[in-house]
N, CA, C and O atoms as a CHARMM CRD file, in Angstrom:
* protein
*
  400
    1    1 MET  N    125.44100  75.32400  46.43300 PROA 1      0.00000
    2    1 MET  CA   124.16000  75.38200  47.09500 PROA 1      0.00000
    3    1 MET  C    122.98100  75.16800  46.02400 PROA 1      0.00000
    4    1 MET  O    123.02100  75.72900  44.92900 PROA 1      0.00000
    5    2 ASN  N    122.00200  74.37800  46.38300 PROA 2      0.00000
    6    2 ASN  CA   121.01600  74.18100  45.41700 PROA 2      0.00000
    7    2 ASN  C    119.93900  75.29500  45.50500 PROA 2      0.00000
    8    2 ASN  O    119.85700  76.07000  46.45800 PROA 2      0.00000
    9    3 LYS  N    119.15700  75.30300  44.47200 PROA 3      0.00000
   10    3 LYS  CA   118.10200  76.38100  44.43300 PROA 3      0.00000
   11    3 LYS  C    117.23600  76.43200  45.76200 PROA 3      0.00000
   12    3 LYS  O    117.02000  77.48400  46.36400 PROA 3      0.00000
   13    4 LEU  N    116.77600  75.22500  46.14800 PROA 4      0.00000
   14    4 LEU  CA   115.83000  75.31000  47.44200 PROA 4      0.00000
   15    4 LEU  C    116.59900  75.77400  48.64300 PROA 4      0.00000
   16    4 LEU  O    116.02400  76.53100  49.42400 PROA 4      0.00000
   17    5 ASN  N    117.77200  75.42400  48.86700 PROA 5      0.00000
   18    5 ASN  CA   118.66100  75.99900  49.96100 PROA 5      0.00000
   19    5 ASN  C    118.75500  77.47200  49.89100 PROA 5      0.00000
   20    5 ASN  O    118.66400  78.16600  50.90400 PROA 5      0.00000
   21    6 SER  N    118.94800  77.99000  48.62700 PROA 6      0.00000
   22    6 SER  CA   119.27800  79.46500  48.37400 PROA 6      0.00000
   23    6 SER  C    117.84300  80.21200  48.75300 PROA 6      0.00000
   24    6 SER  O    117.81200  81.25100  49.41100 PROA 6      0.00000
   25    7 THR  N    116.79200  79.61600  48.30500 PROA 7      0.00000
   26    7 THR  CA   115.47500  80.32600  48.41000 PROA 7      0.00000
   27    7 THR  C    115.19700  80.34600  49.98900 PROA 7      0.00000
   28    7 THR  O    114.77200  81.37800  50.50800 PROA 7      0.00000
   29    8 VAL  N    115.43400  79.23200  50.71800 PROA 8      0.00000
   30    8 VAL  CA   115.13500  79.17500  52.08900 PROA 8      0.00000
   31    8 VAL  C    116.04900  80.20800  52.77300 PROA 8      0.00000
   32    8 VAL  O    115.55000  81.00200  53.57000 PROA 8      0.00000
   33    9 LEU  N    117.38500  80.23200  52.49200 PROA 9      0.00000
   34    9 LEU  CA   118.20800  81.09100  53.12100 PROA 9      0.00000
   35    9 LEU  C    117.90100  82.65500  52.87300 PROA 9      0.00000
   36    9 LEU  O    118.03900  83.51600  53.74200 PROA 9      0.00000
   37   10 ALA  N    117.48400  82.88000  51.61200 PROA 10     0.00000
   38   10 ALA  CA   116.96500  84.25200  51.29000 PROA 10     0.00000
   39   10 ALA  C    115.75000  84.65600  51.95400 PROA 10     0.00000
   40   10 ALA  O    115.61200  85.81700  52.33800 PROA 10     0.00000
   41   11 ALA  N    114.80100  83.71800  52.12700 PROA 11     0.00000
   42   11 ALA  CA   113.56100  83.96200  52.90800 PROA 11     0.00000
   43   11 ALA  C    113.89700  84.17000  54.27000 PROA 11     0.00000
   44   11 ALA  O    113.36200  85.11800  54.84500 PROA 11     0.00000
   45   12 SER  N    114.71800  83.42100  54.90300 PROA 12     0.00000
   46   12 SER  CA   115.09900  83.43500  56.28800 PROA 12     0.00000
   47   12 SER  C    115.65400  84.75800  56.53200 PROA 12     0.00000
   48   12 SER  O    115.19500  85.45800  57.43500 PROA 12     0.00000
   49   13 LEU  N    116.71000  85.18900  55.71400 PROA 13     0.00000
   50   13 LEU  CA   117.31200  86.51500  55.85200 PROA 13     0.00000
   51   13 LEU  C    116.26200  87.67100  55.81300 PROA 13     0.00000
   52   13 LEU  O    116.21700  88.57600  56.64600 PROA 13     0.00000
   53   14 THR  N    115.43600  87.53300  54.76400 PROA 14     0.00000
   54   14 THR  CA   114.56800  88.63700  54.63000 PROA 14     0.00000
   55   14 THR  C    113.62600  88.69200  55.75200 PROA 14     0.00000
   56   14 THR  O    113.19100  89.79700  56.07900 PROA 14     0.00000
   57   15 LEU  N    113.22300  87.54900  56.43900 PROA 15     0.00000
   58   15 LEU  CA   112.34900  87.79000  57.52000 PROA 15     0.00000
   59   15 LEU  C    112.98500  88.24100  58.83000 PROA 15     0.00000
   60   15 LEU  O    112.40300  88.88500  59.70300 PROA 15     0.00000
   61   16 LEU  N    114.38600  87.78200  58.86500 PROA 16     0.00000
   62   16 LEU  CA   115.09600  88.20700  60.01200 PROA 16     0.00000
   63   16 LEU  C    115.33200  89.75700  59.99300 PROA 16     0.00000
   64   16 LEU  O    115.09100  90.45200  60.98100 PROA 16     0.00000
   65   17 LEU  N    115.81700  90.26100  58.81400 PROA 17     0.00000
   66   17 LEU  CA   115.91700  91.68700  58.68400 PROA 17     0.00000
   67   17 LEU  C    114.62700  92.50700  58.62800 PROA 17     0.00000
   68   17 LEU  O    114.61500  93.69900  58.93300 PROA 17     0.00000
   69   18 SER  N    113.52100  91.82200  58.22200 PROA 18     0.00000
   70   18 SER  CA   112.25600  92.78100  58.23600 PROA 18     0.00000
   71   18 SER  C    111.84800  92.89200  59.69200 PROA 18     0.00000
   72   18 SER  O    111.30300  93.89800  60.14600 PROA 18     0.00000
   73   19 GLY  N    112.15100  91.76500  60.43400 PROA 19     0.00000
   74   19 GLY  CA   111.77500  91.86800  61.87300 PROA 19     0.00000
   75   19 GLY  C    112.46900  92.89000  62.56200 PROA 19     0.00000
   76   19 GLY  O    111.87900  93.61900  63.36000 PROA 19     0.00000
   77   20 THR  N    113.77700  93.01000  62.29600 PROA 20     0.00000
   78   20 THR  CA   114.55600  93.97700  62.90600 PROA 20     0.00000
   79   20 THR  C    114.09000  95.43900  62.50500 PROA 20     0.00000
   80   20 THR  O    114.06300  96.34500  63.33700 PROA 20     0.00000
   81   21 ALA  N    113.74000  95.60700  61.23000 PROA 21     0.00000
   82   21 ALA  CA   113.30300  96.86100  60.69100 PROA 21     0.00000
   83   21 ALA  C    112.03000  97.18400  61.42600 PROA 21     0.00000
   84   21 ALA  O    111.79900  98.25800  61.98200 PROA 21     0.00000
   85   22 PHE  N    111.22400  96.13900  61.37100 PROA 22     0.00000
   86   22 PHE  CA   109.78100  96.36700  62.08500 PROA 22     0.00000
   87   22 PHE  C    109.89400  96.79400  63.49200 PROA 22     0.00000
   88   22 PHE  O    109.18900  97.70500  63.92500 PROA 22     0.00000
   89   23 ALA  N    110.76200  96.16500  64.22900 PROA 23     0.00000
   90   23 ALA  CA   110.98300  96.41400  65.57200 PROA 23     0.00000
   91   23 ALA  C    111.60300  97.80300  65.79400 PROA 23     0.00000
   92   23 ALA  O    111.39200  98.37600  66.86200 PROA 23     0.00000
   93   24 SER  N    112.31900  98.34400  64.89000 PROA 24     0.00000
   94   24 SER  CA   112.84900  99.60500  65.07500 PROA 24     0.00000
   95   24 SER  C    111.90100 100.73200  64.71900 PROA 24     0.00000
   96   24 SER  O    112.07600 101.88600  65.11100 PROA 24     0.00000
   97   25 THR  N    110.89300 100.34600  63.96100 PROA 25     0.00000
   98   25 THR  CA   109.80800 101.37600  63.67600 PROA 25     0.00000
   99   25 THR  C    108.73400 101.25500  64.60100 PROA 25     0.00000
  100   25 THR  O    107.80800 102.05300  64.45000 PROA 25     0.00000
  101   26 MET  N    108.65800 100.42700  65.52700 PROA 26     0.00000
  102   26 MET  CA   107.59100 100.38000  66.53000 PROA 26     0.00000
  103   26 MET  C    107.65300 101.44000  67.41900 PROA 26     0.00000
  104   26 MET  O    108.77200 101.79000  67.79300 PROA 26     0.00000
  105   27 PRO  N    106.57900 102.07400  67.87100 PROA 27     0.00000
  106   27 PRO  CA   106.49200 102.91100  68.91300 PROA 27     0.00000
  107   27 PRO  C    107.05000 102.39400  70.17500 PROA 27     0.00000
  108   27 PRO  O    106.92900 101.18900  70.39400 PROA 27     0.00000
  109   28 PRO  N    107.67500 103.18300  71.07700 PROA 28     0.00000
  110   28 PRO  CA   108.06900 102.67000  72.41000 PROA 28     0.00000
  111   28 PRO  C    106.85700 102.21100  73.16000 PROA 28     0.00000
  112   28 PRO  O    105.80500 102.83900  73.04700 PROA 28     0.00000
  113   29 PRO  N    106.95200 101.08200  73.96600 PROA 29     0.00000
  114   29 PRO  CA   105.84500 100.70700  74.76300 PROA 29     0.00000
  115   29 PRO  C    105.39600 101.72900  75.70300 PROA 29     0.00000
  116   29 PRO  O    106.19500 102.46500  76.28100 PROA 29     0.00000
  117   30 ALA  N    104.10000 101.79100  75.86900 PROA 30     0.00000
  118   30 ALA  CA   103.45300 102.73200  76.80700 PROA 30     0.00000
  119   30 ALA  C    104.01800 102.65700  78.17000 PROA 30     0.00000
  120   30 ALA  O    104.48000 101.59600  78.58900 PROA 30     0.00000
  121   31 ASP  N    104.00500 103.64400  78.82100 PROA 31     0.00000
  122   31 ASP  CA   104.28300 103.55900  80.31700 PROA 31     0.00000
  123   31 ASP  C    103.37300 102.75100  81.02700 PROA 31     0.00000
  124   31 ASP  O    102.15600 102.78500  80.84600 PROA 31     0.00000
  125   32 PRO  N    104.05600 101.89500  81.97900 PROA 32     0.00000
  126   32 PRO  CA   103.28200 101.08400  82.66300 PROA 32     0.00000
  127   32 PRO  C    102.20300 101.77100  83.58700 PROA 32     0.00000
  128   32 PRO  O    102.37600 102.92900  83.96700 PROA 32     0.00000
  129   33 ALA  N    101.14500 101.07900  83.92300 PROA 33     0.00000
  130   33 ALA  CA   100.16500 101.97300  84.71400 PROA 33     0.00000
  131   33 ALA  C    100.83700 102.48300  85.96700 PROA 33     0.00000
  132   33 ALA  O    101.72400 101.85400  86.54400 PROA 33     0.00000
  133   34 PRO  N    100.38300 103.62600  86.34900 PROA 34     0.00000
  134   34 PRO  CA   100.93300 104.36600  87.58600 PROA 34     0.00000
  135   34 PRO  C    100.85700 103.46200  88.80200 PROA 34     0.00000
  136   34 PRO  O     99.85600 102.75500  88.92000 PROA 34     0.00000
  137   35 THR  N    101.72300 103.41700  89.63100 PROA 35     0.00000
  138   35 THR  CA   101.53300 102.67900  90.89100 PROA 35     0.00000
  139   35 THR  C    100.64900 103.49100  91.79900 PROA 35     0.00000
  140   35 THR  O    100.73900 104.71800  91.84000 PROA 35     0.00000
  141   36 PRO  N     99.81600 102.82100  92.50800 PROA 36     0.00000
  142   36 PRO  CA    98.87200 103.59800  93.46300 PROA 36     0.00000
  143   36 PRO  C     99.80100 104.28200  94.60800 PROA 36     0.00000
  144   36 PRO  O    100.75500 103.79600  95.21500 PROA 36     0.00000
  145   37 ALA  N     99.26200 105.45300  94.69400 PROA 37     0.00000
  146   37 ALA  CA   100.02100 106.17300  95.86300 PROA 37     0.00000
  147   37 ALA  C     99.69200 105.66100  97.13600 PROA 37     0.00000
  148   37 ALA  O     98.58100 105.16400  97.31800 PROA 37     0.00000
  149   38 ALA  N    100.60700 105.73200  98.11600 PROA 38     0.00000
  150   38 ALA  CA   100.50000 105.17000  99.45600 PROA 38     0.00000
  151   38 ALA  C     99.22700 105.85700  99.98500 PROA 38     0.00000
  152   38 ALA  O     98.88300 106.99900  99.68300 PROA 38     0.00000
  153   39 PRO  N     98.56600 105.01500 100.82000 PROA 39     0.00000
  154   39 PRO  CA    97.12800 105.77700 101.37600 PROA 39     0.00000
  155   39 PRO  C     97.62200 106.88900 102.18100 PROA 39     0.00000
  156   39 PRO  O     98.64800 106.84300 102.85900 PROA 39     0.00000
  157   40 ALA  N     96.84800 107.88200 102.07500 PROA 40     0.00000
  158   40 ALA  CA    97.04700 109.21100 102.89800 PROA 40     0.00000
  159   40 ALA  C     96.91100 108.85000 104.34300 PROA 40     0.00000
  160   40 ALA  O     96.14000 107.95500 104.68900 PROA 40     0.00000
  161   41 GLU  N     97.67200 109.54900 105.23300 PROA 41     0.00000
  162   41 GLU  CA    97.57400 109.30400 106.55300 PROA 41     0.00000
  163   41 GLU  C     96.08400 109.49400 106.95600 PROA 41     0.00000
  164   41 GLU  O     95.45000 110.46800 106.54900 PROA 41     0.00000
  165   42 VAL  N     95.53200 108.54000 107.76900 PROA 42     0.00000
  166   42 VAL  CA    94.13300 108.57300 108.14100 PROA 42     0.00000
  167   42 VAL  C     94.13300 108.90300 109.67600 PROA 42     0.00000
  168   42 VAL  O     94.91100 108.36500 110.46400 PROA 42     0.00000
  169   43 THR  N     93.26000 109.76700 110.00400 PROA 43     0.00000
  170   43 THR  CA    93.17700 110.27200 111.41500 PROA 43     0.00000
  171   43 THR  C     92.29200 109.21300 112.11700 PROA 43     0.00000
  172   43 THR  O     91.53700 108.43300 111.53800 PROA 43     0.00000
  173   44 PHE  N     92.50300 109.30500 113.47500 PROA 44     0.00000
  174   44 PHE  CA    91.56500 108.53800 114.37400 PROA 44     0.00000
  175   44 PHE  C     90.05400 108.85700 114.13400 PROA 44     0.00000
  176   44 PHE  O     89.19800 107.97300 114.08100 PROA 44     0.00000
  177   45 GLU  N     89.82600 110.02900 114.01100 PROA 45     0.00000
  178   45 GLU  CA    88.43800 110.59000 113.82500 PROA 45     0.00000
  179   45 GLU  C     87.81800 110.01100 112.57300 PROA 45     0.00000
  180   45 GLU  O     86.65800 109.60100 112.53400 PROA 45     0.00000
  181   46 GLN  N     88.65900 110.00200 111.54800 PROA 46     0.00000
  182   46 GLN  CA    88.17400 109.39100 110.23900 PROA 46     0.00000
  183   46 GLN  C     87.79100 107.97700 110.41000 PROA 46     0.00000
  184   46 GLN  O     86.77300 107.50400 109.90400 PROA 46     0.00000
  185   47 LEU  N     88.67900 107.26800 111.18100 PROA 47     0.00000
  186   47 LEU  CA    88.42400 105.79900 111.31000 PROA 47     0.00000
  187   47 LEU  C     87.24800 105.37300 112.26600 PROA 47     0.00000
  188   47 LEU  O     86.57000 104.35100 112.16300 PROA 47     0.00000
  189   48 ASP  N     87.14700 106.32300 113.18000 PROA 48     0.00000
  190   48 ASP  CA    86.11400 106.05200 114.35400 PROA 48     0.00000
  191   48 ASP  C     84.74400 106.62000 113.81600 PROA 48     0.00000
  192   48 ASP  O     84.26900 107.64800 114.29600 PROA 48     0.00000
  193   49 THR  N     84.14100 105.93400 112.83000 PROA 49     0.00000
  194   49 THR  CA    82.93800 106.40400 112.16200 PROA 49     0.00000
  195   49 THR  C     81.79400 106.42900 113.01000 PROA 49     0.00000
  196   49 THR  O     80.89300 107.19100 112.65900 PROA 49     0.00000
  197   50 ASP  N     81.62100 105.71400 114.12400 PROA 50     0.00000
  198   50 ASP  CA    80.55900 105.69700 114.91600 PROA 50     0.00000
  199   50 ASP  C     80.79700 106.51900 116.17300 PROA 50     0.00000
  200   50 ASP  O     80.02200 106.47000 117.12800 PROA 50     0.00000
  201   51 ALA  N     81.91800 107.29400 116.14700 PROA 51     0.00000
  202   51 ALA  CA    82.27500 108.32700 117.23900 PROA 51     0.00000
  203   51 ALA  C     82.13700 107.74900 118.62800 PROA 51     0.00000
  204   51 ALA  O     81.77000 108.44200 119.57800 PROA 51     0.00000
  205   52 ASP  N     82.47500 106.30700 118.74400 PROA 52     0.00000
  206   52 ASP  CA    82.34300 105.81600 120.08900 PROA 52     0.00000
  207   52 ASP  C     83.69000 105.82300 120.95300 PROA 52     0.00000
  208   52 ASP  O     83.73100 105.36100 122.09300 PROA 52     0.00000
  209   53 GLY  N     84.86000 106.42900 120.25700 PROA 53     0.00000
  210   53 GLY  CA    86.01700 106.52700 120.93700 PROA 53     0.00000
  211   53 GLY  C     86.91100 105.33800 120.66700 PROA 53     0.00000
  212   53 GLY  O     87.97000 105.19500 121.27800 PROA 53     0.00000
  213   54 TYR  N     86.48700 104.49000 119.75800 PROA 54     0.00000
  214   54 TYR  CA    87.40400 103.31700 119.40400 PROA 54     0.00000
  215   54 TYR  C     87.28300 103.02800 117.89600 PROA 54     0.00000
  216   54 TYR  O     86.33700 103.35600 117.18000 PROA 54     0.00000
  217   55 VAL  N     88.36100 102.37800 117.53900 PROA 55     0.00000
  218   55 VAL  CA    88.37900 101.87700 116.15400 PROA 55     0.00000
  219   55 VAL  C     88.39800 100.39100 116.03200 PROA 55     0.00000
  220   55 VAL  O     89.33000  99.71400 116.46500 PROA 55     0.00000
  221   56 ALA  N     87.40200  99.92100 115.46200 PROA 56     0.00000
  222   56 ALA  CA    87.34700  98.33700 115.20700 PROA 56     0.00000
  223   56 ALA  C     88.19100  98.03600 114.01600 PROA 56     0.00000
  224   56 ALA  O     88.43900  98.88800 113.16300 PROA 56     0.00000
  225   57 LYS  N     88.59900  96.88900 113.97500 PROA 57     0.00000
  226   57 LYS  CA    89.47300  96.23200 112.64300 PROA 57     0.00000
  227   57 LYS  C     88.58000  96.53500 111.39600 PROA 57     0.00000
  228   57 LYS  O     89.12300  96.96500 110.37800 PROA 57     0.00000
  229   58 THR  N     87.29600  96.33900 111.43400 PROA 58     0.00000
  230   58 THR  CA    86.34700  96.42500 110.20700 PROA 58     0.00000
  231   58 THR  C     86.28400  97.99900 109.80700 PROA 58     0.00000
  232   58 THR  O     85.90800  98.32700 108.68200 PROA 58     0.00000
  233   59 ASP  N     86.64700  98.89700 110.72500 PROA 59     0.00000
  234   59 ASP  CA    86.65000 100.29800 110.41700 PROA 59     0.00000
  235   59 ASP  C     87.75800 100.75700 109.50000 PROA 59     0.00000
  236   59 ASP  O     87.66400 101.81400 108.87600 PROA 59     0.00000
  237   60 ILE  N     88.82700  99.94700 109.41800 PROA 60     0.00000
  238   60 ILE  CA    90.03100 100.28400 108.71500 PROA 60     0.00000
  239   60 ILE  C     90.11200  99.75000 107.36200 PROA 60     0.00000
  240   60 ILE  O     89.93700  98.54800 107.16500 PROA 60     0.00000
  241   61 PRO  N     90.36300 100.55900 106.42600 PROA 61     0.00000
  242   61 PRO  CA    90.36300 100.27600 104.97600 PROA 61     0.00000
  243   61 PRO  C     91.44400  99.09800 104.74200 PROA 61     0.00000
  244   61 PRO  O     92.54700  99.18800 105.28100 PROA 61     0.00000
  245   62 VAL  N     91.12700  98.04900 103.97100 PROA 62     0.00000
  246   62 VAL  CA    91.89400  96.93500 103.84800 PROA 62     0.00000
  247   62 VAL  C     93.27100  97.36900 103.25200 PROA 62     0.00000
  248   62 VAL  O     94.24300  96.66400 103.52000 PROA 62     0.00000
  249   63 GLU  N     93.41500  98.34200 102.55800 PROA 63     0.00000
  250   63 GLU  CA    94.68500  98.63100 101.89600 PROA 63     0.00000
  251   63 GLU  C     95.54300  99.42800 102.97700 PROA 63     0.00000
  252   63 GLU  O     96.73000  99.65000 102.73800 PROA 63     0.00000
  253   64 HSD  N     95.06900  99.77900 103.93600 PROA 64     0.00000
  254   64 HSD  CA    95.81000 100.50000 105.09900 PROA 64     0.00000
  255   64 HSD  C     96.76000  99.54500 105.78900 PROA 64     0.00000
  256   64 HSD  O     96.39700  98.41400 106.11300 PROA 64     0.00000
  257   65 GLU  N     97.92100  99.98700 106.00100 PROA 65     0.00000
  258   65 GLU  CA    98.84700  99.12800 106.77600 PROA 65     0.00000
  259   65 GLU  C     98.35700  98.77400 108.17600 PROA 65     0.00000
  260   65 GLU  O     98.74700  97.74500 108.72700 PROA 65     0.00000
  261   66 LEU  N     97.59700  99.52900 108.69100 PROA 66     0.00000
  262   66 LEU  CA    97.15800  99.40000 110.09900 PROA 66     0.00000
  263   66 LEU  C     96.23700  98.07800 110.10900 PROA 66     0.00000
  264   66 LEU  O     96.17900  97.37900 111.12100 PROA 66     0.00000
  265   67 SER  N     95.58900  97.79600 109.05200 PROA 67     0.00000
  266   67 SER  CA    94.61100  96.62700 108.93700 PROA 67     0.00000
  267   67 SER  C     95.58400  95.28400 109.11400 PROA 67     0.00000
  268   67 SER  O     95.13100  94.30300 109.70500 PROA 67     0.00000
  269   68 LEU  N     96.78800  95.27900 108.63900 PROA 68     0.00000
  270   68 LEU  CA    97.55800  94.16300 108.78600 PROA 68     0.00000
  271   68 LEU  C     98.21400  94.14300 110.18200 PROA 68     0.00000
  272   68 LEU  O     98.49800  93.08100 110.73500 PROA 68     0.00000
  273   69 GLN  N     98.44300  95.32800 110.72300 PROA 69     0.00000
  274   69 GLN  CA    99.17200  95.39000 111.96800 PROA 69     0.00000
  275   69 GLN  C     98.16300  95.55700 113.25200 PROA 69     0.00000
  276   69 GLN  O     98.57800  95.91100 114.35600 PROA 69     0.00000
  277   70 PHE  N     96.86800  95.27500 112.99000 PROA 70     0.00000
  278   70 PHE  CA    95.96500  95.52400 114.01600 PROA 70     0.00000
  279   70 PHE  C     96.25100  94.95700 115.39400 PROA 70     0.00000
  280   70 PHE  O     96.18000  95.65700 116.40400 PROA 70     0.00000
  281   71 ALA  N     96.60600  93.55100 115.41200 PROA 71     0.00000
  282   71 ALA  CA    96.85000  92.92400 116.56800 PROA 71     0.00000
  283   71 ALA  C     98.12900  93.50900 117.38000 PROA 71     0.00000
  284   71 ALA  O     98.23800  93.40400 118.60200 PROA 71     0.00000
  285   72 VAL  N     99.00500  94.09000 116.60600 PROA 72     0.00000
  286   72 VAL  CA   100.14500  94.75700 117.22000 PROA 72     0.00000
  287   72 VAL  C     99.73000  96.08300 117.92100 PROA 72     0.00000
  288   72 VAL  O    100.13000  96.43200 119.03200 PROA 72     0.00000
  289   73 ALA  N     98.93200  96.72800 117.17800 PROA 73     0.00000
  290   73 ALA  CA    98.40600  98.10600 117.76600 PROA 73     0.00000
  291   73 ALA  C     97.49200  97.95600 118.86400 PROA 73     0.00000
  292   73 ALA  O     97.41700  98.84800 119.70800 PROA 73     0.00000
  293   74 ASP  N     96.74300  96.84900 118.94300 PROA 74     0.00000
  294   74 ASP  CA    95.78600  96.61300 119.90400 PROA 74     0.00000
  295   74 ASP  C     96.42100  95.92300 121.20400 PROA 74     0.00000
  296   74 ASP  O     96.28900  94.72700 121.46300 PROA 74     0.00000
  297   75 SER  N     97.14200  96.86200 121.99700 PROA 75     0.00000
  298   75 SER  CA    98.01700  96.37700 122.94100 PROA 75     0.00000
  299   75 SER  C     97.27300  95.67800 124.10900 PROA 75     0.00000
  300   75 SER  O     97.90400  94.86400 124.78300 PROA 75     0.00000
  301   76 ASN  N     96.04500  95.92700 124.37800 PROA 76     0.00000
  302   76 ASN  CA    95.37200  95.21900 125.50000 PROA 76     0.00000
  303   76 ASN  C     94.37500  94.07100 124.95700 PROA 76     0.00000
  304   76 ASN  O     93.55900  93.47400 125.66000 PROA 76     0.00000
  305   77 GLN  N     94.58200  93.87800 123.62300 PROA 77     0.00000
  306   77 GLN  CA    93.85300  92.71200 122.86800 PROA 77     0.00000
  307   77 GLN  C     92.24700  92.72600 123.19700 PROA 77     0.00000
  308   77 GLN  O     91.65200  91.68600 123.48000 PROA 77     0.00000
  309   78 ASP  N     91.68300  93.85000 123.14000 PROA 78     0.00000
  310   78 ASP  CA    90.32500  93.99900 123.36400 PROA 78     0.00000
  311   78 ASP  C     89.48200  94.15500 122.01500 PROA 78     0.00000
  312   78 ASP  O     88.30100  94.49900 121.97500 PROA 78     0.00000
  313   79 SER  N     90.31300  93.83600 120.88100 PROA 79     0.00000
  314   79 SER  CA    89.67700  93.85900 119.47000 PROA 79     0.00000
  315   79 SER  C     89.14500  95.14000 119.00000 PROA 79     0.00000
  316   79 SER  O     88.33600  95.20400 118.07500 PROA 79     0.00000
  317   80 ARG  N     89.60700  96.19600 119.65100 PROA 80     0.00000
  318   80 ARG  CA    89.42600  97.60200 119.25800 PROA 80     0.00000
  319   80 ARG  C     90.59700  98.48200 119.66300 PROA 80     0.00000
  320   80 ARG  O     91.32500  98.16700 120.60400 PROA 80     0.00000
  321   81 LEU  N     90.77700  99.60500 118.93500 PROA 81     0.00000
  322   81 LEU  CA    91.93600 100.59100 119.23600 PROA 81     0.00000
  323   81 LEU  C     91.39300 101.81200 120.00900 PROA 81     0.00000
  324   81 LEU  O     90.47900 102.49000 119.54000 PROA 81     0.00000
  325   82 SER  N     91.92300 102.06200 121.10500 PROA 82     0.00000
  326   82 SER  CA    91.59600 103.38900 121.79300 PROA 82     0.00000
  327   82 SER  C     92.40200 104.39500 121.04700 PROA 82     0.00000
  328   82 SER  O     93.29400 104.04700 120.27400 PROA 82     0.00000
  329   83 ARG  N     92.08300 105.69200 121.28000 PROA 83     0.00000
  330   83 ARG  CA    92.94700 106.74800 120.82400 PROA 83     0.00000
  331   83 ARG  C     94.41500 106.55300 121.33900 PROA 83     0.00000
  332   83 ARG  O     95.34600 106.80000 120.57200 PROA 83     0.00000
  333   84 ASP  N     94.62800 106.15600 122.50100 PROA 84     0.00000
  334   84 ASP  CA    96.04100 106.11400 122.97500 PROA 84     0.00000
  335   84 ASP  C     96.74500 104.99400 122.20800 PROA 84     0.00000
  336   84 ASP  O     97.89700 105.15900 121.80500 PROA 84     0.00000
  337   85 GLU  N     96.00200 103.73700 121.97600 PROA 85     0.00000
  338   85 GLU  CA    96.69400 102.69900 121.19700 PROA 85     0.00000
  339   85 GLU  C     96.87900 103.12800 119.76400 PROA 85     0.00000
  340   85 GLU  O     97.91500 102.80900 119.18000 PROA 85     0.00000
  341   86 PHE  N     95.93000 103.84100 119.15000 PROA 86     0.00000
  342   86 PHE  CA    96.27800 104.38000 117.86100 PROA 86     0.00000
  343   86 PHE  C     97.40700 105.37200 117.78500 PROA 86     0.00000
  344   86 PHE  O     98.25600 105.26800 116.89900 PROA 86     0.00000
  345   87 ASN  N     97.44200 106.27900 118.63800 PROA 87     0.00000
  346   87 ASN  CA    98.60000 107.33100 118.69800 PROA 87     0.00000
  347   87 ASN  C     99.96500 106.49800 118.88600 PROA 87     0.00000
  348   87 ASN  O    100.97600 106.79400 118.25000 PROA 87     0.00000
  349   88 ALA  N     99.92200 105.48900 119.75900 PROA 88     0.00000
  350   88 ALA  CA   101.09700 104.80100 120.04200 PROA 88     0.00000
  351   88 ALA  C    101.56100 104.03300 118.85900 PROA 88     0.00000
  352   88 ALA  O    102.76700 103.89500 118.65500 PROA 88     0.00000
  353   89 TYR  N    100.68600 103.53700 118.08800 PROA 89     0.00000
  354   89 TYR  CA   101.03900 102.83600 116.76900 PROA 89     0.00000
  355   89 TYR  C    101.52600 103.87400 115.87100 PROA 89     0.00000
  356   89 TYR  O    102.54200 103.61900 115.22500 PROA 89     0.00000
  357   90 GLN  N    100.92900 105.06700 115.72300 PROA 90     0.00000
  358   90 GLN  CA   101.22600 105.93000 114.67400 PROA 90     0.00000
  359   90 GLN  C    102.75600 106.57300 115.02100 PROA 90     0.00000
  360   90 GLN  O    103.53400 106.96300 114.15000 PROA 90     0.00000
  361   91 ASP  N    102.99300 106.59800 116.32200 PROA 91     0.00000
  362   91 ASP  CA   104.17700 107.18900 116.73300 PROA 91     0.00000
  363   91 ASP  C    105.39300 106.20500 116.64800 PROA 91     0.00000
  364   91 ASP  O    106.51000 106.66300 116.88600 PROA 91     0.00000
  365   92 GLN  N    105.25900 104.97700 116.34700 PROA 92     0.00000
  366   92 GLN  CA   106.29800 103.93500 116.22100 PROA 92     0.00000
  367   92 GLN  C    107.19200 104.28800 115.07800 PROA 92     0.00000
  368   92 GLN  O    106.65500 104.64700 114.03000 PROA 92     0.00000
  369   93 PRO  N    108.53200 104.22700 115.16000 PROA 93     0.00000
  370   93 PRO  CA   109.29100 104.55300 113.90000 PROA 93     0.00000
  371   93 PRO  C    109.05000 103.38200 112.93900 PROA 93     0.00000
  372   93 PRO  O    108.84000 102.23100 113.32100 PROA 93     0.00000
  373   94 GLU  N    109.09700 103.76800 111.67900 PROA 94     0.00000
  374   94 GLU  CA   108.97700 102.65900 110.48900 PROA 94     0.00000
  375   94 GLU  C    110.09800 101.73800 110.60200 PROA 94     0.00000
  376   94 GLU  O    111.13000 102.08500 111.17600 PROA 94     0.00000
  377   95 GLU  N    109.94700 100.53200 110.06500 PROA 95     0.00000
  378   95 GLU  CA   110.95900  99.54700 110.01200 PROA 95     0.00000
  379   95 GLU  C    112.31900 100.21600 109.61200 PROA 95     0.00000
  380   95 GLU  O    113.29300 100.17100 110.36400 PROA 95     0.00000
  381   96 GLU  N    112.34100 100.88800 108.29600 PROA 96     0.00000
  382   96 GLU  CA   113.56100 101.45000 107.75100 PROA 96     0.00000
  383   96 GLU  C    114.21500 102.30600 108.73900 PROA 96     0.00000
  384   96 GLU  O    115.43000 102.22100 108.91700 PROA 96     0.00000
  385   97 GLU  N    113.45500 103.15800 109.42000 PROA 97     0.00000
  386   97 GLU  CA   114.06800 104.11500 110.34700 PROA 97     0.00000
  387   97 GLU  C    114.63400 103.38800 111.49900 PROA 97     0.00000
  388   97 GLU  O    115.74400 103.68000 111.94300 PROA 97     0.00000
  389   98 ALA  N    113.84900 102.37900 112.03100 PROA 98     0.00000
  390   98 ALA  CA   114.34600 101.69900 113.19200 PROA 98     0.00000
  391   98 ALA  C    115.71800 100.82600 113.03200 PROA 98     0.00000
  392   98 ALA  O    116.42500 100.56000 114.00300 PROA 98     0.00000
  393   99 GLU  N    116.01900 100.40300 111.67900 PROA 99     0.00000
  394   99 GLU  CA   117.17400  99.68800 111.45500 PROA 99     0.00000
  395   99 GLU  C    118.36700 100.49100 111.38000 PROA 99     0.00000
  396   99 GLU  O    119.47500  99.96000 111.45900 PROA 99     0.00000
  397  100 GLU  N    118.20900 101.85100 111.21800 PROA 100    0.00000
  398  100 GLU  CA   119.27100 102.67700 111.04200 PROA 100    0.00000
  399  100 GLU  C    120.23000 102.91300 112.41100 PROA 100    0.00000
  400  100 GLU  O    121.21800 103.64600 112.35400 PROA 100    0.00000
């Protein structure tokens, strides 16, 4: 082996081994950001901010599941939820429970 090949081989091994040693002295990665908790159960009264006895889609926080399922919950399709429609939606079994 010539001197250049020996030098390249030695340098490569040094880099390889120092990388391994460096990796073993690195602190463990920080815990990932905590996942947001599921939104707390929201009551009809909390959503009915104008106290007219109905909940409009715009009254529901975007992150709430009901905002995505509004058309399903609005059984009479009048673009608002009555207390009965809200309660009926809340009483539906979740998908996982329904599959069992």
